[in-house]
TIGUGU-500797 format. One record per residue (C-alpha): residue number from 1; x, y, z; residue in three letters. Coordinates in steps of 0.001 Angstrom, whole numbers, plus 500000, padded with zeros to 6 digits. Layout:
BEGIN
<node seq="NUM" east="X" north="Y" up="Z" type="ALA"/>
...
END
This chain:
BEGIN
<node seq="1" east="350210" north="319561" up="740427" type="MET"/>
<node seq="2" east="348916" north="315537" up="741014" type="ASP"/>
<node seq="3" east="351175" north="314739" up="738107" type="ILE"/>
<node seq="4" east="354387" north="316736" up="739710" type="LEU"/>
<node seq="5" east="354126" north="314678" up="742880" type="LEU"/>
<node seq="6" east="353556" north="311143" up="741039" type="ASN"/>
<node seq="7" east="356645" north="311734" up="739607" type="ASN"/>
<node seq="8" east="359008" north="313690" up="742000" type="PHE"/>
<node seq="9" east="359454" north="313522" up="745845" type="ASP"/>
<node seq="10" east="358794" north="317268" up="746840" type="HIS"/>
<node seq="11" east="357682" north="320235" up="744499" type="ALA"/>
<node seq="12" east="358204" north="324343" up="744960" type="PHE"/>
<node seq="13" east="355368" north="326703" up="744001" type="LEU"/>
<node seq="14" east="356423" north="329993" up="743614" type="VAL"/>
<node seq="15" east="354145" north="333122" up="742867" type="ASP"/>
<node seq="16" east="354656" north="336799" up="743995" type="TYR"/>
<node seq="17" east="350954" north="336932" up="744977" type="SER"/>
<node seq="18" east="350796" north="335360" up="748653" type="ALA"/>
<node seq="19" east="346961" north="335180" up="747622" type="ARG"/>
<node seq="20" east="347469" north="332790" up="745160" type="ASN"/>
<node seq="21" east="349771" north="330768" up="746628" type="LEU"/>
<node seq="22" east="347032" north="330525" up="749825" type="LEU"/>
<node seq="23" east="344275" north="329605" up="747250" type="ASN"/>
<node seq="24" east="346902" north="327087" up="745655" type="ALA"/>
<node seq="25" east="347873" north="325798" up="749137" type="LYS"/>
<node seq="26" east="343931" north="325488" up="749904" type="LYS"/>
<node seq="27" east="343601" north="323440" up="746984" type="LYS"/>
<node seq="28" east="346580" north="321187" up="747191" type="PHE"/>
<node seq="29" east="347426" north="321087" up="750755" type="GLY"/>
<node seq="30" east="350252" north="318468" up="750361" type="SER"/>
<node seq="31" east="352958" north="318316" up="752995" type="ASP"/>
<node seq="32" east="355264" north="317592" up="749727" type="ARG"/>
<node seq="33" east="354695" north="321203" up="748596" type="VAL"/>
<node seq="34" east="356878" north="324336" up="749738" type="THR"/>
<node seq="35" east="355089" north="327545" up="748941" type="TYR"/>
<node seq="36" east="357228" north="330273" up="748388" type="ILE"/>
<node seq="37" east="356148" north="334188" up="747672" type="ALA"/>
<node seq="38" east="359166" north="335641" up="745401" type="SER"/>
<node seq="39" east="360114" north="337682" up="742860" type="ASP"/>
<node seq="40" east="360531" north="335271" up="739710" type="ILE"/>
<node seq="41" east="363559" north="337460" up="738693" type="ARG"/>
<node seq="42" east="365529" north="336516" up="742016" type="LYS"/>
<node seq="43" east="367038" north="333095" up="742785" type="GLN"/>
<node seq="44" east="365737" north="331564" up="745563" type="ILE"/>
<node seq="45" east="366786" north="327656" up="745442" type="LEU"/>
<node seq="46" east="370321" north="327009" up="745594" type="MET"/>
<node seq="47" east="372429" north="325931" up="742516" type="ASN"/>
<node seq="48" east="371838" north="322092" up="741317" type="ASN"/>
<node seq="49" east="369022" north="321136" up="743579" type="SER"/>
<node seq="50" east="366211" north="320597" up="741392" type="ILE"/>
<node seq="51" east="365119" north="318184" up="738523" type="ASP"/>
<node seq="52" east="362671" north="320165" up="736624" type="LEU"/>
<node seq="53" east="361561" north="324087" up="736398" type="GLY"/>
<node seq="54" east="358188" north="325132" up="734658" type="ILE"/>
<node seq="55" east="357088" north="328692" up="734046" type="CYS"/>
<node seq="56" east="353817" north="329141" up="732222" type="ILE"/>
<node seq="57" east="352259" north="332584" up="731521" type="ARG"/>
<node seq="58" east="354908" north="334881" up="733209" type="VAL"/>
<node seq="59" east="357516" north="336119" up="730859" type="PHE"/>
<node seq="60" east="355182" north="338181" up="728893" type="HIS"/>
<node seq="61" east="354707" north="340455" up="731776" type="HIS"/>
<node seq="62" east="358387" north="341432" up="731660" type="TYR"/>
<node seq="63" east="359896" north="343804" up="729287" type="PRO"/>
<node seq="64" east="363151" north="341566" up="729350" type="SER"/>
<node seq="65" east="363859" north="337995" up="730560" type="ILE"/>
<node seq="66" east="367449" north="338174" up="731908" type="PRO"/>
<node seq="67" east="366046" north="335934" up="734823" type="PHE"/>
<node seq="68" east="366093" north="332692" up="733025" type="ILE"/>
<node seq="69" east="369714" north="332379" up="734630" type="ASP"/>
<node seq="70" east="368141" north="332619" up="737965" type="PRO"/>
<node seq="71" east="365695" north="329736" up="737455" type="MET"/>
<node seq="72" east="367964" north="327419" up="735515" type="THR"/>
<node seq="73" east="371045" north="327866" up="737750" type="SER"/>
<node seq="74" east="368879" north="325770" up="740371" type="SER"/>
<node seq="75" east="368662" north="322593" up="738109" type="LEU"/>
<node seq="76" east="370794" north="319462" up="738523" type="VAL"/>
<node seq="77" east="372765" north="318420" up="735559" type="GLN"/>
<node seq="78" east="370490" north="317328" up="732645" type="HIS"/>
<node seq="79" east="367669" north="318858" up="734770" type="GLY"/>
<node seq="80" east="364684" north="320181" up="732385" type="LYS"/>
<node seq="81" east="363386" north="323742" up="732340" type="PHE"/>
<node seq="82" east="360029" north="324371" up="730344" type="ILE"/>
<node seq="83" east="358598" north="327746" up="729872" type="PHE"/>
<node seq="84" east="356155" north="329561" up="727278" type="ASN"/>
<node seq="85" east="355757" north="332963" up="725785" type="PHE"/>
<node seq="86" east="353497" north="335194" up="723523" type="ASN"/>
<node seq="87" east="354795" north="334992" up="719886" type="ASN"/>
<node seq="88" east="354905" north="338262" up="718284" type="VAL"/>
<node seq="89" east="355734" north="336686" up="715196" type="GLU"/>
<node seq="90" east="352202" north="334935" up="715111" type="SER"/>
<node seq="91" east="349903" north="335922" up="712309" type="PRO"/>
<node seq="92" east="347167" north="335293" up="714618" type="LEU"/>
<node seq="93" east="347895" north="337879" up="716944" type="PHE"/>
<node seq="94" east="347752" north="340558" up="713882" type="LEU"/>
<node seq="95" east="344438" north="339188" up="712998" type="LEU"/>
<node seq="96" east="343341" north="339763" up="716477" type="SER"/>
<node seq="97" east="344505" north="343471" up="716267" type="LEU"/>
<node seq="98" east="342803" north="343981" up="712853" type="THR"/>
<node seq="99" east="339628" north="342239" up="714369" type="ARG"/>
<node seq="100" east="339866" north="344879" up="717163" type="GLY"/>
<node seq="101" east="340499" north="347595" up="715326" type="PHE"/>
<node seq="102" east="337796" north="347384" up="712878" type="LEU"/>
<node seq="103" east="335381" north="346880" up="716014" type="LYS"/>
<node seq="104" east="337051" north="350050" up="717252" type="ARG"/>
<node seq="105" east="338224" north="348180" up="720472" type="ASP"/>
<node seq="106" east="340644" north="350398" up="722452" type="LYS"/>
<node seq="107" east="341642" north="347861" up="724635" type="ASN"/>
<node seq="108" east="343240" north="345160" up="722289" type="ILE"/>
<node seq="109" east="346491" north="344234" up="722403" type="LEU"/>
<node seq="110" east="349219" north="345419" up="719890" type="ASN"/>
<node seq="111" east="351808" north="342654" up="719335" type="PRO"/>
<node seq="112" east="353685" north="345290" up="717537" type="LEU"/>
<node seq="113" east="354291" north="347834" up="720664" type="LYS"/>
<node seq="114" east="357461" north="347599" up="722281" type="LYS"/>
<node seq="115" east="356178" north="349888" up="725063" type="GLU"/>
<node seq="116" east="353987" north="348805" up="728148" type="THR"/>
<node seq="117" east="350338" north="347502" up="727633" type="GLN"/>
<node seq="118" east="348022" north="346556" up="730167" type="LYS"/>
<node seq="119" east="345491" north="343680" up="730705" type="ILE"/>
<node seq="120" east="342852" north="342830" up="733184" type="GLN"/>
<node seq="121" east="343671" north="340314" up="735919" type="VAL"/>
<node seq="122" east="341967" north="338970" up="738938" type="GLU"/>
<node seq="123" east="343936" north="341404" up="741246" type="SER"/>
<node seq="124" east="343705" north="344494" up="739042" type="GLY"/>
<node seq="125" east="346121" north="345156" up="735943" type="THR"/>
<node seq="126" east="349370" north="344129" up="735088" type="ARG"/>
<node seq="127" east="352039" north="345026" up="732166" type="ASP"/>
<node seq="128" east="352175" north="342558" up="729391" type="ILE"/>
<node seq="129" east="354807" north="342518" up="726243" type="TYR"/>
<node seq="130" east="355459" north="340458" up="723265" type="PHE"/>
<node seq="131" east="358355" north="339156" up="722363" type="THR"/>
<node seq="132" east="360006" north="337387" up="719214" type="PRO"/>
<node seq="133" east="361486" north="333995" up="719228" type="LEU"/>
<node seq="134" east="365106" north="335387" up="718768" type="ALA"/>
<node seq="135" east="364964" north="337634" up="721649" type="GLY"/>
<node seq="136" east="364059" north="334331" up="723728" type="ILE"/>
<node seq="137" east="366712" north="332256" up="722525" type="VAL"/>
<node seq="138" east="369369" north="335012" up="722844" type="ASN"/>
<node seq="139" east="368401" north="335230" up="726858" type="SER"/>
<node seq="140" east="368793" north="331433" up="727059" type="ILE"/>
<node seq="141" east="372123" north="330811" up="729384" type="PRO"/>
<node seq="142" east="374775" north="328872" up="727624" type="GLY"/>
<node seq="143" east="374724" north="325841" up="729551" type="TYR"/>
<node seq="144" east="371189" north="325155" up="728686" type="MET"/>
<node seq="145" east="370442" north="323235" up="725666" type="ASP"/>
<node seq="146" east="367348" north="323651" up="723682" type="ILE"/>
<node seq="147" east="365794" north="320383" up="723272" type="LYS"/>
<node seq="148" east="362232" north="321547" up="721424" type="GLY"/>
<node seq="149" east="360270" north="324416" up="720385" type="VAL"/>
<node seq="150" east="356272" north="323639" up="720150" type="GLU"/>
<node seq="151" east="353453" north="325886" up="719247" type="GLY"/>
<node seq="152" east="350284" north="326162" up="720944" type="PHE"/>
<node seq="153" east="347254" north="328433" up="721478" type="GLY"/>
<node seq="154" east="345854" north="327969" up="718224" type="LEU"/>
<node seq="155" east="342175" north="327543" up="719414" type="PHE"/>
<node seq="156" east="342810" north="329245" up="722878" type="HIS"/>
<node seq="157" east="344461" north="332554" up="722285" type="ASN"/>
<node seq="158" east="343292" north="333537" up="719023" type="SER"/>
<node seq="159" east="340155" north="334243" up="717187" type="GLY"/>
<node seq="160" east="339438" north="330559" up="716524" type="PHE"/>
<node seq="161" east="338339" north="329834" up="720271" type="GLU"/>
<node seq="162" east="334662" north="330693" up="719653" type="LYS"/>
<node seq="163" east="334740" north="327991" up="716794" type="LEU"/>
<node seq="164" east="336141" north="325395" up="719051" type="SER"/>
<node seq="165" east="332798" north="325191" up="720997" type="VAL"/>
<node seq="166" east="331254" north="323404" up="717944" type="LYS"/>
<node seq="167" east="333599" north="320520" up="717814" type="PHE"/>
<node seq="168" east="335050" north="317894" up="720361" type="ASP"/>
<node seq="169" east="337712" north="319769" up="722355" type="LEU"/>
<node seq="170" east="339843" north="316828" up="723090" type="ALA"/>
<node seq="171" east="340092" north="316034" up="719201" type="LYS"/>
<node seq="172" east="340904" north="319789" up="718761" type="ILE"/>
<node seq="173" east="343591" north="319750" up="721545" type="THR"/>
<node seq="174" east="345064" north="316428" up="719886" type="ASP"/>
<node seq="175" east="345431" north="317909" up="716316" type="PHE"/>
<node seq="176" east="346498" north="321275" up="717747" type="GLU"/>
<node seq="177" east="349498" north="319405" up="719383" type="LEU"/>
<node seq="178" east="350237" north="317653" up="716577" type="SER"/>
<node seq="179" east="350564" north="320804" up="714606" type="LEU"/>
<node seq="180" east="352721" north="322570" up="717158" type="GLY"/>
<node seq="181" east="355605" north="320171" up="716969" type="LYS"/>
<node seq="182" east="356160" north="320714" up="713367" type="ILE"/>
<node seq="183" east="358938" north="322946" up="713552" type="ASP"/>
<node seq="184" east="358335" north="325861" up="710686" type="PHE"/>
<node seq="185" east="354468" north="325944" up="711761" type="LEU"/>
<node seq="186" east="355314" north="326234" up="715702" type="SER"/>
<node seq="187" east="356374" north="329352" up="714399" type="ARG"/>
<node seq="188" east="353369" north="330700" up="713609" type="LEU"/>
<node seq="189" east="351476" north="329756" up="716943" type="PHE"/>
<node seq="190" east="350369" north="332506" up="719246" type="PRO"/>
<node seq="191" east="351816" north="330775" up="722062" type="ASP"/>
<node seq="192" east="355245" north="329021" up="721829" type="ILE"/>
<node seq="193" east="356670" north="326505" up="724600" type="PHE"/>
<node seq="194" east="360581" north="326077" up="724892" type="ILE"/>
<node seq="195" east="362141" north="323013" up="726363" type="PHE"/>
<node seq="196" east="365403" north="323253" up="727694" type="LEU"/>
<node seq="197" east="367988" north="320830" up="729302" type="GLU"/>
<node seq="198" east="371055" north="321628" up="731585" type="LYS"/>
<node seq="199" east="374353" north="320341" up="730450" type="HIS"/>
<node seq="200" east="376562" north="321589" up="732912" type="ARG"/>
<node seq="201" east="378093" north="319523" up="735519" type="TYR"/>
<node seq="202" east="377945" north="320546" up="739367" type="GLU"/>
<node seq="203" east="378524" north="318826" up="742475" type="LYS"/>
<node seq="204" east="375310" north="317119" up="743538" type="ILE"/>
<node seq="205" east="373810" north="318861" up="746937" type="VAL"/>
<node seq="206" east="372391" north="316875" up="749717" type="ASP"/>
<node seq="207" east="368669" north="317573" up="749775" type="LEU"/>
<node seq="208" east="367818" north="315581" up="753070" type="LYS"/>
<node seq="209" east="365799" north="318716" up="754236" type="GLU"/>
<node seq="210" east="363642" north="319873" up="751451" type="ARG"/>
<node seq="211" east="363172" north="323151" up="752486" type="THR"/>
<node seq="212" east="366922" north="323661" up="753328" type="GLY"/>
<node seq="213" east="367384" north="324558" up="749380" type="ILE"/>
<node seq="214" east="365614" north="327871" up="749651" type="VAL"/>
<node seq="215" east="368184" north="330870" up="749985" type="ILE"/>
<node seq="216" east="368168" north="334257" up="750599" type="CYS"/>
<node seq="217" east="366563" north="336287" up="747941" type="SER"/>
<node seq="218" east="368919" north="339244" up="748415" type="ARG"/>
<node seq="219" east="372354" north="337819" up="748720" type="CYS"/>
<node seq="220" east="371806" north="333917" up="747942" type="LYS"/>
<node seq="221" east="372904" north="333005" up="751559" type="GLY"/>
<node seq="222" east="371708" north="329929" up="753691" type="LEU"/>
<node seq="223" east="368635" north="330592" up="755739" type="LEU"/>
<node seq="224" east="368235" north="329451" up="759200" type="ASP"/>
<node seq="225" east="364471" north="328781" up="760476" type="TYR"/>
<node seq="226" east="363998" north="329652" up="763969" type="ASN"/>
<node seq="227" east="360378" north="328224" up="764106" type="GLY"/>
<node seq="228" east="358954" north="331360" up="762839" type="LYS"/>
<node seq="229" east="360937" north="333340" up="760234" type="ASN"/>
<node seq="230" east="363681" north="332446" up="758201" type="TYR"/>
<node seq="231" east="367025" north="334520" up="758699" type="LYS"/>
<node seq="232" east="369792" north="334615" up="756347" type="CYS"/>
<node seq="233" east="373040" north="333462" up="757582" type="GLU"/>
<node seq="234" east="374924" north="335804" up="755539" type="SER"/>
<node seq="235" east="373088" north="339355" up="755185" type="CYS"/>
<node seq="236" east="371072" north="338952" up="758325" type="GLY"/>
<node seq="237" east="367600" north="339777" up="756600" type="ALA"/>
<node seq="238" east="364703" north="338284" up="757846" type="SER"/>
<node seq="239" east="361890" north="336761" up="756199" type="PHE"/>
<node seq="240" east="358490" north="335869" up="757411" type="PRO"/>
<node seq="241" east="356139" north="333204" up="757141" type="THR"/>
<node seq="242" east="352507" north="333231" up="757147" type="SER"/>
<node seq="243" east="350064" north="330410" up="756806" type="ASP"/>
<node seq="244" east="352969" north="328099" up="755558" type="GLY"/>
<node seq="245" east="354136" north="330477" up="753096" type="ILE"/>
<node seq="246" east="357601" north="331614" up="753066" type="ILE"/>
<node seq="247" east="357791" north="335266" up="752117" type="ASP"/>
<node seq="248" east="361079" north="336003" up="750264" type="LEU"/>
<node seq="249" east="359872" north="339361" up="748650" type="ARG"/>
END
């Protein structure tokens, strides 16, 4: 977060879990951060209003990803969007599956399964899915250009993480990042990052009031703040705030 605030005037932190947002607010506690509880599949920031969007470790919790558009629609022209996903085509996932089969681990994730799988998280269990790169690329809106594809997770999301403790982690990370930038090698990594840039031209909006770019998650209408709740000027929906968190769920 410090890196973002050193380069941008304001940041919007979005998560479906209000508890995660509250923990983040306690950690960062900046008046230059707006905390929003919302479903990531819904557009909650007005078109052409932000310079950069980052979505990390989210896509693999959904069976399909048509919601790239609601996020990238909020970008200004030449705005950047960065996200990652689990790469089903990585042989390292198959290696992990084989190792789990030999150990008779019934909880091992199978990247070849198309149906829902479960993983344990802090708040309980979450669905998890594996998506091929082609499926990800096909979901990217036509007004976004792919500027880069990089692999990651060689020593973090595979069977090699135990070996990494025997070496200098910084050197391993640098080596891994260098390998991940090589096009044909990046496809082998279990974790892939995609870097997008928006080329569509749109009129610039006035961002004098930063929270004014937050819109209704139901109809994309403008929100009016009465000191306690946010109310949509179009559909009349009311959204509460608690502990400085806007709840658009």
